[in-house]
PDB file with one MODEL, atoms N, CA, C and O in Angstrom:
MODEL        1
ATOM      1  N   UNK A   1       0.848  -1.166   0.000  1.00  0.00           N
ATOM      2  CA  UNK A   1       0.000   0.000   0.000  1.00  0.00           C
ATOM      3  C   UNK A   1       0.902   1.239   0.000  1.00  0.00           C
ATOM      4  O   UNK A   1       1.869   1.316   0.758  1.00  0.00           O
ATOM      5  N   UNK A   2       0.574   2.192  -0.849  1.00  0.00           N
ATOM      6  CA  UNK A   2       1.326   3.435  -0.970  1.00  0.00           C
ATOM      7  C   UNK A   2       0.353   4.598  -0.801  1.00  0.00           C
ATOM      8  O   UNK A   2      -0.739   4.575  -1.369  1.00  0.00           O
ATOM      9  N   UNK A   3       0.734   5.608  -0.031  1.00  0.00           N
ATOM     10  CA  UNK A   3      -0.080   6.810   0.118  1.00  0.00           C
ATOM     11  C   UNK A   3       0.599   7.944  -0.619  1.00  0.00           C
ATOM     12  O   UNK A   3       1.768   8.242  -0.374  1.00  0.00           O
ATOM     13  N   UNK A   4      -0.137   8.582  -1.530  1.00  0.00           N
ATOM     14  CA  UNK A   4       0.354   9.737  -2.272  1.00  0.00           C
ATOM     15  C   UNK A   4      -0.657  10.848  -2.055  1.00  0.00           C
ATOM     16  O   UNK A   4      -1.795  10.770  -2.517  1.00  0.00           O
ATOM     17  N   UNK A   5      -0.226  11.889  -1.344  1.00  0.00           N
ATOM     18  CA  UNK A   5      -1.144  12.944  -0.908  1.00  0.00           C
ATOM     19  C   UNK A   5      -2.312  12.279  -0.211  1.00  0.00           C
ATOM     20  O   UNK A   5      -2.106  11.574   0.778  1.00  0.00           O
ATOM     21  N   UNK A   6      -3.513  12.473  -0.682  1.00  0.00           N
ATOM     22  CA  UNK A   6      -4.669  11.856  -0.041  1.00  0.00           C
ATOM     23  C   UNK A   6      -5.089  10.566  -0.735  1.00  0.00           C
ATOM     24  O   UNK A   6      -6.039   9.913  -0.303  1.00  0.00           O
ATOM     25  N   UNK A   7      -4.390  10.191  -1.807  1.00  0.00           N
ATOM     26  CA  UNK A   7      -4.748   8.977  -2.537  1.00  0.00           C
ATOM     27  C   UNK A   7      -4.019   7.771  -1.958  1.00  0.00           C
ATOM     28  O   UNK A   7      -2.860   7.859  -1.554  1.00  0.00           O
ATOM     29  N   UNK A   8      -4.708   6.669  -1.927  1.00  0.00           N
ATOM     30  CA  UNK A   8      -4.131   5.418  -1.456  1.00  0.00           C
ATOM     31  C   UNK A   8      -4.084   4.455  -2.625  1.00  0.00           C
ATOM     32  O   UNK A   8      -5.090   4.238  -3.301  1.00  0.00           O
ATOM     33  N   UNK A   9      -2.925   3.881  -2.863  1.00  0.00           N
ATOM     34  CA  UNK A   9      -2.770   2.907  -3.938  1.00  0.00           C
ATOM     35  C   UNK A   9      -2.483   1.565  -3.284  1.00  0.00           C
ATOM     36  O   UNK A   9      -1.479   1.406  -2.589  1.00  0.00           O
ATOM     37  N   UNK A  10      -3.351   0.623  -3.505  1.00  0.00           N
ATOM     38  CA  UNK A  10      -3.188  -0.702  -2.936  1.00  0.00           C
ATOM     39  C   UNK A  10      -3.461  -1.717  -4.033  1.00  0.00           C
ATOM     40  O   UNK A  10      -4.614  -1.976  -4.377  1.00  0.00           O
ATOM     41  N   UNK A  11      -2.405  -2.284  -4.576  1.00  0.00           N
ATOM     42  CA  UNK A  11      -2.543  -3.224  -5.668  1.00  0.00           C
ATOM     43  C   UNK A  11      -1.320  -4.133  -5.716  1.00  0.00           C
ATOM     44  O   UNK A  11      -0.220  -3.706  -5.365  1.00  0.00           O
ATOM     45  N   UNK A  12      -1.497  -5.363  -6.142  1.00  0.00           N
ATOM     46  CA  UNK A  12      -0.333  -6.233  -6.305  1.00  0.00           C
ATOM     47  C   UNK A  12       0.422  -5.943  -7.613  1.00  0.00           C
ATOM     48  O   UNK A  12       1.485  -6.512  -7.859  1.00  0.00           O
ATOM     49  N   UNK A  13      -0.129  -5.063  -8.439  1.00  0.00           N
ATOM     50  CA  UNK A  13       0.461  -4.741  -9.737  1.00  0.00           C
ATOM     51  C   UNK A  13       1.565  -3.703  -9.561  1.00  0.00           C
ATOM     52  O   UNK A  13       1.277  -2.529  -9.326  1.00  0.00           O
ATOM     53  N   UNK A  14       2.819  -4.118  -9.671  1.00  0.00           N
ATOM     54  CA  UNK A  14       3.942  -3.206  -9.436  1.00  0.00           C
ATOM     55  C   UNK A  14       3.992  -2.074 -10.456  1.00  0.00           C
ATOM     56  O   UNK A  14       4.431  -0.973 -10.122  1.00  0.00           O
ATOM     57  N   UNK A  15       3.553  -2.313 -11.689  1.00  0.00           N
ATOM     58  CA  UNK A  15       3.544  -1.246 -12.695  1.00  0.00           C
ATOM     59  C   UNK A  15       2.558  -0.146 -12.299  1.00  0.00           C
ATOM     60  O   UNK A  15       2.832   1.038 -12.497  1.00  0.00           O
ATOM     61  N   UNK A  16       1.418  -0.536 -11.744  1.00  0.00           N
ATOM     62  CA  UNK A  16       0.425   0.447 -11.321  1.00  0.00           C
ATOM     63  C   UNK A  16       0.938   1.276 -10.143  1.00  0.00           C
ATOM     64  O   UNK A  16       0.721   2.487 -10.092  1.00  0.00           O
ATOM     65  N   UNK A  17       1.612   0.631  -9.203  1.00  0.00           N
ATOM     66  CA  UNK A  17       2.198   1.359  -8.067  1.00  0.00           C
ATOM     67  C   UNK A  17       3.270   2.316  -8.571  1.00  0.00           C
ATOM     68  O   UNK A  17       3.302   3.476  -8.162  1.00  0.00           O
ATOM     69  N   UNK A  18       4.147   1.846  -9.453  1.00  0.00           N
ATOM     70  CA  UNK A  18       5.194   2.701 -10.004  1.00  0.00           C
ATOM     71  C   UNK A  18       4.593   3.887 -10.743  1.00  0.00           C
ATOM     72  O   UNK A  18       5.094   5.004 -10.618  1.00  0.00           O
ATOM     73  N   UNK A  19       3.526   3.667 -11.511  1.00  0.00           N
ATOM     74  CA  UNK A  19       2.852   4.757 -12.218  1.00  0.00           C
ATOM     75  C   UNK A  19       2.252   5.775 -11.263  1.00  0.00           C
ATOM     76  O   UNK A  19       2.334   6.979 -11.503  1.00  0.00           O
ATOM     77  N   UNK A  20       1.644   5.295 -10.172  1.00  0.00           N
ATOM     78  CA  UNK A  20       1.045   6.203  -9.190  1.00  0.00           C
ATOM     79  C   UNK A  20       2.116   7.024  -8.484  1.00  0.00           C
ATOM     80  O   UNK A  20       1.921   8.215  -8.241  1.00  0.00           O
ATOM     81  N   UNK A  21       3.231   6.409  -8.157  1.00  0.00           N
ATOM     82  CA  UNK A  21       4.334   7.140  -7.519  1.00  0.00           C
ATOM     83  C   UNK A  21       4.894   8.180  -8.482  1.00  0.00           C
ATOM     84  O   UNK A  21       5.171   9.309  -8.077  1.00  0.00           O
ATOM     85  N   UNK A  22       5.065   7.815  -9.746  1.00  0.00           N
ATOM     86  CA  UNK A  22       5.579   8.762 -10.743  1.00  0.00           C
ATOM     87  C   UNK A  22       4.639   9.958 -10.889  1.00  0.00           C
ATOM     88  O   UNK A  22       5.098  11.096 -10.981  1.00  0.00           O
ATOM     89  N   UNK A  23       3.327   9.709 -10.911  1.00  0.00           N
ATOM     90  CA  UNK A  23       2.368  10.814 -10.992  1.00  0.00           C
ATOM     91  C   UNK A  23       2.463  11.714  -9.764  1.00  0.00           C
ATOM     92  O   UNK A  23       2.360  12.935  -9.874  1.00  0.00           O
ATOM     93  N   UNK A  24       2.659  11.106  -8.594  1.00  0.00           N
ATOM     94  CA  UNK A  24       2.796  11.896  -7.373  1.00  0.00           C
ATOM     95  C   UNK A  24       4.032  12.774  -7.392  1.00  0.00           C
ATOM     96  O   UNK A  24       3.977  13.938  -6.998  1.00  0.00           O
ATOM     97  N   UNK A  25       5.149  12.220  -7.850  1.00  0.00           N
ATOM     98  CA  UNK A  25       6.389  13.004  -7.967  1.00  0.00           C
ATOM     99  C   UNK A  25       6.204  14.114  -8.989  1.00  0.00           C
ATOM    100  O   UNK A  25       6.634  15.246  -8.767  1.00  0.00           O
ATOM    101  N   UNK A  26       5.568  13.794 -10.104  1.00  0.00           N
ATOM    102  CA  UNK A  26       5.319  14.796 -11.143  1.00  0.00           C
ATOM    103  C   UNK A  26       4.472  15.944 -10.596  1.00  0.00           C
ATOM    104  O   UNK A  26       4.791  17.109 -10.835  1.00  0.00           O
ATOM    105  N   UNK A  27       3.411  15.637  -9.874  1.00  0.00           N
ATOM    106  CA  UNK A  27       2.562  16.681  -9.290  1.00  0.00           C
ATOM    107  C   UNK A  27       3.341  17.537  -8.300  1.00  0.00           C
ATOM    108  O   UNK A  27       3.178  18.756  -8.275  1.00  0.00           O
ATOM    109  N   UNK A  28       4.186  16.909  -7.484  1.00  0.00           N
ATOM    110  CA  UNK A  28       4.990  17.650  -6.521  1.00  0.00           C
ATOM    111  C   UNK A  28       5.939  18.613  -7.238  1.00  0.00           C
ATOM    112  O   UNK A  28       6.005  19.792  -6.891  1.00  0.00           O
ATOM    113  N   UNK A  29       6.665  18.119  -8.223  1.00  0.00           N
ATOM    114  CA  UNK A  29       7.614  18.965  -8.961  1.00  0.00           C
ATOM    115  C   UNK A  29       6.884  20.125  -9.622  1.00  0.00           C
ATOM    116  O   UNK A  29       7.348  21.264  -9.564  1.00  0.00           O
ATOM    117  N   UNK A  30       5.762  19.848 -10.242  1.00  0.00           N
ATOM    118  CA  UNK A  30       5.035  20.892 -10.957  1.00  0.00           C
ATOM    119  C   UNK A  30       4.434  21.917 -10.003  1.00  0.00           C
ATOM    120  O   UNK A  30       4.433  23.109 -10.309  1.00  0.00           O
ATOM    121  N   UNK A  31       3.926  21.480  -8.857  1.00  0.00           N
ATOM    122  CA  UNK A  31       3.287  22.437  -7.952  1.00  0.00           C
ATOM    123  C   UNK A  31       4.288  23.223  -7.117  1.00  0.00           C
ATOM    124  O   UNK A  31       4.037  24.385  -6.796  1.00  0.00           O
ATOM    125  N   UNK A  32       5.402  22.625  -6.761  1.00  0.00           N
ATOM    126  CA  UNK A  32       6.375  23.310  -5.908  1.00  0.00           C
ATOM    127  C   UNK A  32       7.432  24.096  -6.686  1.00  0.00           C
ATOM    128  O   UNK A  32       7.987  25.068  -6.172  1.00  0.00           O
ATOM    129  N   UNK A  33       7.705  23.683  -7.907  1.00  0.00           N
ATOM    130  CA  UNK A  33       8.746  24.351  -8.699  1.00  0.00           C
ATOM    131  C   UNK A  33       8.192  25.084  -9.917  1.00  0.00           C
ATOM    132  O   UNK A  33       8.927  25.763 -10.633  1.00  0.00           O
ATOM    133  N   UNK A  34       6.887  24.937 -10.144  1.00  0.00           N
ATOM    134  CA  UNK A  34       6.209  25.623 -11.249  1.00  0.00           C
ATOM    135  C   UNK A  34       6.859  25.348 -12.608  1.00  0.00           C
ATOM    136  O   UNK A  34       7.017  26.252 -13.428  1.00  0.00           O
ATOM    137  N   UNK A  35       7.229  24.100 -12.829  1.00  0.00           N
ATOM    138  CA  UNK A  35       7.790  23.679 -14.110  1.00  0.00           C
ATOM    139  C   UNK A  35       7.067  22.427 -14.579  1.00  0.00           C
ATOM    140  O   UNK A  35       6.555  21.650 -13.773  1.00  0.00           O
ATOM    141  N   UNK A  36       7.033  22.245 -15.870  1.00  0.00           N
ATOM    142  CA  UNK A  36       6.489  21.020 -16.439  1.00  0.00           C
ATOM    143  C   UNK A  36       7.605  19.988 -16.460  1.00  0.00           C
ATOM    144  O   UNK A  36       8.691  20.243 -16.980  1.00  0.00           O
ATOM    145  N   UNK A  37       7.330  18.828 -15.896  1.00  0.00           N
ATOM    146  CA  UNK A  37       8.318  17.758 -15.838  1.00  0.00           C
ATOM    147  C   UNK A  37       7.624  16.417 -15.855  1.00  0.00           C
ATOM    148  O   UNK A  37       6.598  16.253 -15.194  1.00  0.00           O
ATOM    149  N   UNK A  38       8.137  15.474 -16.571  1.00  0.00           N
ATOM    150  CA  UNK A  38       9.160  15.541 -17.599  1.00  0.00           C
ATOM    151  C   UNK A  38       8.571  16.058 -18.901  1.00  0.00           C
ATOM    152  O   UNK A  38       7.354  16.172 -19.046  1.00  0.00           O
ATOM    153  N   UNK A  39       9.452  16.371 -19.850  1.00  0.00           N
ATOM    154  CA  UNK A  39       9.051  16.955 -21.129  1.00  0.00           C
ATOM    155  C   UNK A  39       9.586  16.086 -22.264  1.00  0.00           C
ATOM    156  O   UNK A  39      10.703  15.575 -22.185  1.00  0.00           O
ATOM    157  N   UNK A  40       8.791  15.920 -23.313  1.00  0.00           N
ATOM    158  CA  UNK A  40       9.213  15.177 -24.502  1.00  0.00           C
ATOM    159  C   UNK A  40      10.275  15.986 -25.242  1.00  0.00           C
ATOM    160  O   UNK A  40      10.040  17.140 -25.598  1.00  0.00           O
ATOM    161  N   UNK A  41      11.419  15.396 -25.470  1.00  0.00           N
ATOM    162  CA  UNK A  41      12.498  16.060 -26.188  1.00  0.00           C
ATOM    163  C   UNK A  41      12.159  16.339 -27.643  1.00  0.00           C
ATOM    164  O   UNK A  41      12.717  17.255 -28.245  1.00  0.00           O
ATOM    165  N   UNK A  42      11.257  15.563 -28.208  1.00  0.00           N
ATOM    166  CA  UNK A  42      10.884  15.724 -29.615  1.00  0.00           C
ATOM    167  C   UNK A  42       9.807  16.786 -29.819  1.00  0.00           C
ATOM    168  O   UNK A  42       9.874  17.552 -30.781  1.00  0.00           O
ATOM    169  N   UNK A  43       8.810  16.845 -28.923  1.00  0.00           N
ATOM    170  CA  UNK A  43       7.673  17.742 -29.116  1.00  0.00           C
ATOM    171  C   UNK A  43       7.597  18.892 -28.112  1.00  0.00           C
ATOM    172  O   UNK A  43       6.826  19.830 -28.318  1.00  0.00           O
ATOM    173  N   UNK A  44       8.373  18.842 -27.038  1.00  0.00           N
ATOM    174  CA  UNK A  44       8.340  19.900 -26.036  1.00  0.00           C
ATOM    175  C   UNK A  44       7.083  19.896 -25.180  1.00  0.00           C
ATOM    176  O   UNK A  44       6.789  20.887 -24.511  1.00  0.00           O
ATOM    177  N   UNK A  45       6.342  18.800 -25.191  1.00  0.00           N
ATOM    178  CA  UNK A  45       5.102  18.673 -24.415  1.00  0.00           C
ATOM    179  C   UNK A  45       5.367  17.924 -23.119  1.00  0.00           C
ATOM    180  O   UNK A  45       6.269  17.090 -23.048  1.00  0.00           O
ATOM    181  N   UNK A  46       4.577  18.227 -22.093  1.00  0.00           N
ATOM    182  CA  UNK A  46       4.668  17.489 -20.848  1.00  0.00           C
ATOM    183  C   UNK A  46       4.237  16.050 -21.046  1.00  0.00           C
ATOM    184  O   UNK A  46       3.315  15.770 -21.812  1.00  0.00           O
ATOM    185  N   UNK A  47       4.902  15.143 -20.361  1.00  0.00           N
ATOM    186  CA  UNK A  47       4.591  13.721 -20.478  1.00  0.00           C
ATOM    187  C   UNK A  47       3.561  13.305 -19.440  1.00  0.00           C
ATOM    188  O   UNK A  47       3.368  13.976 -18.427  1.00  0.00           O
ATOM    189  N   UNK A  48       2.910  12.194 -19.712  1.00  0.00           N
ATOM    190  CA  UNK A  48       1.890  11.645 -18.829  1.00  0.00           C
ATOM    191  C   UNK A  48       2.195  10.175 -18.590  1.00  0.00           C
ATOM    192  O   UNK A  48       2.785   9.514 -19.445  1.00  0.00           O
ATOM    193  N   UNK A  49       1.800   9.664 -17.443  1.00  0.00           N
ATOM    194  CA  UNK A  49       1.971   8.248 -17.144  1.00  0.00           C
ATOM    195  C   UNK A  49       0.998   7.444 -17.993  1.00  0.00           C
ATOM    196  O   UNK A  49      -0.172   7.802 -18.131  1.00  0.00           O
ATOM    197  N   UNK A  50       1.491   6.372 -18.548  1.00  0.00           N
ATOM    198  CA  UNK A  50       0.669   5.441 -19.304  1.00  0.00           C
ATOM    199  C   UNK A  50       1.181   4.037 -19.061  1.00  0.00           C
ATOM    200  O   UNK A  50       2.108   3.837 -18.277  1.00  0.00           O
ATOM    201  N   UNK A  51       0.585   3.068 -19.726  1.00  0.00           N
ATOM    202  CA  UNK A  51       0.995   1.671 -19.568  1.00  0.00           C
ATOM    203  C   UNK A  51       1.133   1.047 -20.942  1.00  0.00           C
ATOM    204  O   UNK A  51       0.274   1.222 -21.806  1.00  0.00           O
ATOM    205  N   UNK A  52       2.224   0.317 -21.138  1.00  0.00           N
ATOM    206  CA  UNK A  52       2.527  -0.322 -22.410  1.00  0.00           C
ATOM    207  C   UNK A  52       3.072  -1.705 -22.094  1.00  0.00           C
ATOM    208  O   UNK A  52       4.106  -1.831 -21.438  1.00  0.00           O
ATOM    209  N   UNK A  53       2.386  -2.739 -22.557  1.00  0.00           N
ATOM    210  CA  UNK A  53       2.799  -4.121 -22.274  1.00  0.00           C
ATOM    211  C   UNK A  53       3.047  -4.333 -20.782  1.00  0.00           C
ATOM    212  O   UNK A  53       4.079  -4.879 -20.391  1.00  0.00           O
ATOM    213  N   UNK A  54       2.099  -3.899 -19.952  1.00  0.00           N
ATOM    214  CA  UNK A  54       2.139  -4.066 -18.497  1.00  0.00           C
ATOM    215  C   UNK A  54       3.345  -3.378 -17.845  1.00  0.00           C
ATOM    216  O   UNK A  54       3.815  -3.802 -16.790  1.00  0.00           O
ATOM    217  N   UNK A  55       3.836  -2.320 -18.481  1.00  0.00           N
ATOM    218  CA  UNK A  55       4.959  -1.542 -17.966  1.00  0.00           C
ATOM    219  C   UNK A  55       4.516  -0.090 -17.831  1.00  0.00           C
ATOM    220  O   UNK A  55       3.868   0.444 -18.732  1.00  0.00           O
ATOM    221  N   UNK A  56       4.854   0.553 -16.722  1.00  0.00           N
ATOM    222  CA  UNK A  56       4.561   1.979 -16.541  1.00  0.00           C
ATOM    223  C   UNK A  56       5.535   2.775 -17.417  1.00  0.00           C
ATOM    224  O   UNK A  56       6.746   2.557 -17.376  1.00  0.00           O
ATOM    225  N   UNK A  57       4.985   3.698 -18.206  1.00  0.00           N
ATOM    226  CA  UNK A  57       5.798   4.470 -19.148  1.00  0.00           C
ATOM    227  C   UNK A  57       5.432   5.947 -19.110  1.00  0.00           C
ATOM    228  O   UNK A  57       4.354   6.324 -18.651  1.00  0.00           O
ATOM    229  N   UNK A  58       6.348   6.776 -19.600  1.00  0.00           N
ATOM    230  CA  UNK A  58       6.056   8.185 -19.856  1.00  0.00           C
ATOM    231  C   UNK A  58       5.603   8.287 -21.301  1.00  0.00           C
ATOM    232  O   UNK A  58       6.306   7.843 -22.208  1.00  0.00           O
ATOM    233  N   UNK A  59       4.415   8.877 -21.522  1.00  0.00           N
ATOM    234  CA  UNK A  59       3.853   9.022 -22.871  1.00  0.00           C
ATOM    235  C   UNK A  59       3.716  10.491 -23.233  1.00  0.00           C
ATOM    236  O   UNK A  59       3.450  11.337 -22.380  1.00  0.00           O
ATOM    237  N   UNK A  60       3.902  10.776 -24.513  1.00  0.00           N
ATOM    238  CA  UNK A  60       3.726  12.111 -25.069  1.00  0.00           C
ATOM    239  C   UNK A  60       2.494  12.088 -25.970  1.00  0.00           C
ATOM    240  O   UNK A  60       2.280  11.118 -26.697  1.00  0.00           O
ATOM    241  N   UNK A  61       1.686  13.139 -25.932  1.00  0.00           N
ATOM    242  CA  UNK A  61       0.484  13.229 -26.772  1.00  0.00           C
ATOM    243  C   UNK A  61       0.810  13.748 -28.166  1.00  0.00           C
ATOM    244  O   UNK A  61      -0.071  13.782 -29.025  1.00  0.00           O
ATOM    245  N   UNK A  62       2.050  14.151 -28.410  1.00  0.00           N
ATOM    246  CA  UNK A  62       2.438  14.694 -29.714  1.00  0.00           C
ATOM    247  C   UNK A  62       2.657  13.608 -30.750  1.00  0.00           C
ATOM    248  O   UNK A  62       2.769  12.427 -30.423  1.00  0.00           O
ATOM    249  N   UNK A  63       2.713  14.024 -31.988  1.00  0.00           N
ATOM    250  CA  UNK A  63       2.981  13.082 -33.071  1.00  0.00           C
ATOM    251  C   UNK A  63       1.718  12.436 -33.582  1.00  0.00           C
ATOM    252  O   UNK A  63       0.830  13.123 -34.088  1.00  0.00           O
ATOM    253  N   UNK A  64       1.620  11.118 -33.458  1.00  0.00           N
ATOM    254  CA  UNK A  64       0.484  10.370 -33.982  1.00  0.00           C
ATOM    255  C   UNK A  64      -0.768  10.606 -33.138  1.00  0.00           C
ATOM    256  O   UNK A  64      -0.708  11.247 -32.089  1.00  0.00           O
ATOM    257  N   UNK A  65      -1.878  10.093 -33.596  1.00  0.00           N
ATOM    258  CA  UNK A  65      -3.154  10.251 -32.900  1.00  0.00           C
ATOM    259  C   UNK A  65      -3.092   9.727 -31.469  1.00  0.00           C
ATOM    260  O   UNK A  65      -3.635  10.347 -30.554  1.00  0.00           O
ATOM    261  N   UNK A  66      -2.439   8.601 -31.277  1.00  0.00           N
ATOM    262  CA  UNK A  66      -2.348   7.996 -29.942  1.00  0.00           C
ATOM    263  C   UNK A  66      -1.125   8.466 -29.170  1.00  0.00           C
ATOM    264  O   UNK A  66      -0.891   8.002 -28.054  1.00  0.00           O
ATOM    265  N   UNK A  67      -0.343   9.369 -29.733  1.00  0.00           N
ATOM    266  CA  UNK A  67       0.880   9.800 -29.073  1.00  0.00           C
ATOM    267  C   UNK A  67       1.950   8.734 -29.198  1.00  0.00           C
ATOM    268  O   UNK A  67       1.867   7.849 -30.050  1.00  0.00           O
ATOM    269  N   UNK A  68       2.963   8.827 -28.337  1.00  0.00           N
ATOM    270  CA  UNK A  68       4.020   7.825 -28.389  1.00  0.00           C
ATOM    271  C   UNK A  68       4.659   7.652 -27.023  1.00  0.00           C
ATOM    272  O   UNK A  68       4.629   8.552 -26.183  1.00  0.00           O
ATOM    273  N   UNK A  69       5.236   6.479 -26.818  1.00  0.00           N
ATOM    274  CA  UNK A  69       5.939   6.174 -25.586  1.00  0.00           C
ATOM    275  C   UNK A  69       7.328   6.784 -25.674  1.00  0.00           C
ATOM    276  O   UNK A  69       8.046   6.565 -26.650  1.00  0.00           O
ATOM    277  N   UNK A  70       7.708   7.550 -24.654  1.00  0.00           N
ATOM    278  CA  UNK A  70       9.038   8.162 -24.615  1.00  0.00           C
ATOM    279  C   UNK A  70      10.023   7.226 -23.923  1.00  0.00           C
ATOM    280  O   UNK A  70      11.121   6.986 -24.425  1.00  0.00           O
ATOM    281  N   UNK A  71       9.621   6.697 -22.762  1.00  0.00           N
ATOM    282  CA  UNK A  71      10.502   5.767 -22.056  1.00  0.00           C
ATOM    283  C   UNK A  71       9.728   5.039 -20.969  1.00  0.00           C
ATOM    284  O   UNK A  71       8.643   5.456 -20.562  1.00  0.00           O
ATOM    285  N   UNK A  72      10.315   3.939 -20.512  1.00  0.00           N
ATOM    286  CA  UNK A  72       9.776   3.266 -19.340  1.00  0.00           C
ATOM    287  C   UNK A  72      10.098   4.123 -18.132  1.00  0.00           C
ATOM    288  O   UNK A  72      11.143   4.773 -18.095  1.00  0.00           O
ATOM    289  N   UNK A  73       9.215   4.134 -17.141  1.00  0.00           N
ATOM    290  CA  UNK A  73       9.484   4.896 -15.912  1.00  0.00           C
ATOM    291  C   UNK A  73      10.591   4.196 -15.129  1.00  0.00           C
ATOM    292  O   UNK A  73      11.431   4.864 -14.525  1.00  0.00           O
ATOM    293  N   UNK A  74      10.607   2.899 -15.129  1.00  0.00           N
ATOM    294  CA  UNK A  74      11.670   2.125 -14.476  1.00  0.00           C
ATOM    295  C   UNK A  74      12.838   2.008 -15.452  1.00  0.00           C
ATOM    296  O   UNK A  74      12.709   1.346 -16.482  1.00  0.00           O
ATOM    297  N   UNK A  75      13.979   2.639 -15.149  1.00  0.00           N
ATOM    298  CA  UNK A  75      15.104   2.636 -16.092  1.00  0.00           C
ATOM    299  C   UNK A  75      15.684   1.250 -16.347  1.00  0.00           C
ATOM    300  O   UNK A  75      16.436   1.071 -17.306  1.00  0.00           O
ATOM    301  N   UNK A  76      15.355   0.269 -15.518  1.00  0.00           N
ATOM    302  CA  UNK A  76      15.856  -1.081 -15.726  1.00  0.00           C
ATOM    303  C   UNK A  76      15.075  -1.814 -16.816  1.00  0.00           C
ATOM    304  O   UNK A  76      15.527  -2.848 -17.308  1.00  0.00           O
ATOM    305  N   UNK A  77      13.899  -1.285 -17.201  1.00  0.00           N
ATOM    306  CA  UNK A  77      13.052  -1.931 -18.201  1.00  0.00           C
ATOM    307  C   UNK A  77      13.390  -1.411 -19.583  1.00  0.00           C
ATOM    308  O   UNK A  77      13.398  -0.202 -19.815  1.00  0.00           O
ATOM    309  N   UNK A  78      13.668  -2.318 -20.497  1.00  0.00           N
ATOM    310  CA  UNK A  78      13.920  -1.955 -21.891  1.00  0.00           C
ATOM    311  C   UNK A  78      12.649  -2.213 -22.695  1.00  0.00           C
ATOM    312  O   UNK A  78      12.074  -3.299 -22.621  1.00  0.00           O
ATOM    313  N   UNK A  79      12.210  -1.214 -23.463  1.00  0.00           N
ATOM    314  CA  UNK A  79      11.006  -1.378 -24.288  1.00  0.00           C
ATOM    315  C   UNK A  79      11.378  -1.782 -25.691  1.00  0.00           C
ATOM    316  O   UNK A  79      10.500  -1.967 -26.533  1.00  0.00           O
TER     317      UNK A  79
ENDMDL
END
């Protein structure tokens, strides 16, 4: 079980927990430092947490209709 602000994440799915933690860190950085983080190097847009093949990823809405995966949130995971 993980608590992020007032949200509680309780799941056996490690990708979902990692995604929730990443969103919490992103919200903290954006609210306390007033910057968009992380940003797509190709489109300059803020990234959002998504899931690809049961892996938590940073996704960009730029480019194609569905956007594109920029990277896995866990640096040990190769996509």
